[in-house]
C-alpha positions, 0 to 999 in steps of 0.5 A: 502367453496372451496379450494381457499377460505380456502387457501387464508383465512388461509394465510390472518389470519396467516400473520396478526396474525404473525405481532405482533410477527415479530414486537417484533422479528425484530430490527431497526425501518426501518426493523420493518416497512418493515416486518410489512408492508409486512405481512399486505400487504400479508394479505390484498391481501390474504383476498381480493382474499379469498373474491373473491373466496367465491363468492363475486366478487372483481374488477380486479383493486383491486387485481392488486393494492394489487399485486403491493403493496405487491410486493413493500413491499417485495422489501422494505423488501429485501432492509432493510434485505440485504446490498443493498442500496435503490438507487440500480438500480434494487431496484429503477426500481422494485419500479417504476414498482410497481407504474406503475402496480398500475397506470395501474390497476387504469386506467383499472378500470376507462376505464372499468367504462367509455368505458366498456372495458380495456382489453389492459391495463389489459394485460399490468398490467399483463405483469408488474406483470410478470416483477415484479416477475423476478425483485424480483428474481434478488433482492433476488440473489443480497441480497444473493451475498452481504450478510454480514458475521454476520447474513447471515444464517438468511438472507438466510432464509428470502431471501428463503421465499421471493424468494419462493413467487416471484418464485411461482408467476412467475410460476403462471404468466407464466401460465397466458400467455398460451392459456390454462390459469392458472391451477385452482389447482395451483391458489387455492394452492398458499395461502397454499404455502405462509403459508409454506414459512412463518415459514422460514421468521420468523425463518430467522428474529430470526437468523439475528444477530447471524449466519455467512455465510459459503456459496460460489457460484462459478464464473462459476455458477454466470456467467452462471446463469446471462447469462441464466437470461439475455437470459430468459428476452430477450426471454420474451420480444421478446415473448411479442413483438410478442404477441402484433404484433399478436393481434395488427398487423392486416393482417401483424401480422403473417409475422411481428411476424415471422420476429421479432422472426427470428431477435430476434434469430439472434441477440441472436446468434450473442451475444452468439457467440461473445467474447466481450459481454461474456468478458464484462459480466465476468468483470461486474460479477467479479467486482460487484457480485463475490469475487476476483480472487486471495486470496490477503492475501495469495498472499501478504504474499508470495510476502512479504516473497519472497522479504524478502528472502536473495538473492542467490549468485550472485544475489540481490534485483532486481532478488528477485523482479522479482521472487516475481512477477513472482510466482504470475502468475506462470511465468517461468521467467522475466527481469527487466529494470531500468532507467539510470539517466545519459542517460535516457535510460532503460537498462536490469539490471537483469533476473530471469528464473526458468530454463536456457533460452537464451534471447536477451535484448536490451536497450530502448532509452528514446524516445521509443514509449513503454516508452511514452505509459506507462508514459501516460497511466500507462497501463499493456501491454499484448503482446498477445493482442497487436499482435491481437489488436494493436489499443488498444495500439495506434499502437505503435512500440514494441521493437524487443527484446520483439518479441524474440521467445526464450523469450516467453515474454507476460506481460510488467508492468511499475514500477512507484515510485510516478509519475515517471517511474523508470523501466519495468518488463517483464514476460514470458507467464504464463501456458495456459490457461491464459487470462489477465483481469482487476484484473491481471492488478490491481495486477500488478500495485500494486506490481509494485509500491511496487517493484519500491519503494523497488528498489528506496530505495535500490538505495538511500541506495547505494548512502547513503553508497557511501556518507558515504564512501566519508565522512569517507574518508574526515574525515580521510583526515582531521585528517591527515591534522591536524597532518601535520599542527601541524608538519608544525607549529613546523617547522615554529617556527623553521624557524622563530627563526633561524635568531636570534638564528642560532649561539646559540648551544642550539638552534641548538640542539633544532632544531635538536631534533624538526626536529627528532621528526617531522620526527618520527611523519611523518614516523609513519603517513606514516606507518599508511596510508600505512597499514590503521591501527593505530599501538599503541606505548603506553608505560609508560611515565612521564606525567610531562615531556610530559607536560613540553615539550608542555609548552616549545614548546609554550613559543615562543608565547605570553603569555608564560604559567606559570607552577606549578607541585608538587613534585610527580611522575606521570606515565601514560600509553600513546602514548607520541606523541599523548598525547603531541599533546593533550596538545599542542592543548589546550595550543595553544588555551588558548594562542589564547583566552587570547591574548598577554597581557593575562595569561595562567596557567598550573598545574599538581596534583594528588590523588586517582590513578588519575593525573589531568592537568589544563590549564586555561586562562583569555580570553573571555570565552565560553557560555554554549551552545557553550560548549555543542553543538559545542566545541567537534563537528568535523569540526566545527571551530570558526577560519574560514578557519584557523582551521579545527575544529577537534583538540578538538574532537581528544583531547577528543577522545584520552583522553577517549580512555585512560579511562580518561576525559576532563572537561571544565569550562567557562563562558563569560568574566570569562576565561576558564579552561580545566581539563584533568584526566588520570589514573596513572600506578601502578609503577612510573618507567618512560620510557620517 
């Protein structure tokens, strides 16, 4: 028994014997089928080669067909083990090539039987097998690059075993293309190599579900490895073409072969020396094979932390936003343009520089070419790229201020809030070497939208603050007008009764008292407006006297209130004018509700340290919903333009300020009763 028979026979026996063990270890029906199919295909192929090596010749088509089947099984196993979908173009191409090799092997046998020779098809089948080994190695690399976090250790062992098979087969197939052919020792020991790789496959399948991935492959290794693989494939194809020309070209074979090789070398030199193919390859690798350029978790946390920092003196969120984006790219400074709503121009609103810098920034008109380009493309502008390749930017005219030699401007990123361009962020050139790629642009667009939303929110907050200031001013003016209206109402009553009572001395005395009271109230109001502070004039007052004064002032209107006051003294701590305004308002509203033919009753009583004033009328009453939702709501009046809707609100606010309460009892067609409760003072001395 020779070495080849022993090697391949042992391979067949071990692979077939390992099939039940693998079927038990693996989880998942698809993975189990792929593992079992691969081991059986390897065992069948090794058995056929062992039989051929033992002296029982086997036709070449059978060996090639089994080669295609075992490669197809190994490729399917790679797909089932890794994260690559079956639709991946490499996997589908490899499986299609397996089918092509199988068909070529069958065709070779058929032609050999009919015509006696199929050497050309045999060589094509051998070339297909060579390409299969290369594609198998590509798939192994793809699986490793896309390995999941869980079970990646076991996956790498499986990939090592299958990749070892493809790598050794590639070595054997490359030897077959040489004039000396395959070394017999290498061919004989191939089965032994497969036997040595089998434990790695079994161990990897065992550990598929438990070991996390800790391996990292740098971008440079992937780039140069991919470039070397592409160059290798290119040279293999060129060599195959030259070989076909040499064997099929007749008398012109040698010159054509030399021309082909020279052209292939020239094309390769142009590709390697050109910047565009390498740049495209880097982008392709970065997008599909490599982890991101930035550690986005770290960058995003730092970005948010910077935006959340309190602004330096003299700065605001606009300066912080510039610094937050600039630090991502280590840019030494930047400028922020924001759109003016009135003119539509974009004006420089803020700048931030790590060190003192003298720059000249001009406003951008609404019809500037740069703004139109950004709105239509949402593209991040690289000013260095614009200088060399302006056609990529539609040959637009760049604003002169961005060519300022002192500014060293490099990047212009648009700030979009929803679909509207609200601003521009211009950054100085980051430290060299700096080459903007797709990932820089995507990150700038993302943080730009975040900053645009932040600035829009800040602007909305500013407008809301201004609106609240105007609202507060309007409320204050409404309260002042309400006090003025009450004072004017007293003077109007005085004027309306003057014609009838001008000769009555008591009326003249009351008129003078009313005018004096109005002057005092107006003077106090003017003082409050000038100082913007409410000076307290609270003192001990006789509540019965204040209430009687309000009733007296209301008697000029119908129905005249009916008063019932018990004999006790009721002294409270209050501002007599504001307390009188509360009673005036409630009594006047009761008179309006009752009508001239109605009835209004005012009573004063007290107990347990409190006094209680009740003002009741027999008017139409109010619904509970109105009392709950509208009665004490400011600026909500049922009197139309005649009322301002703040009397009840002011009355309740003042009573509550005095630690009292107002209670309303009413129902439709049953009248209304206001109950005002105020705490009594400890002493009963009156200062009113």
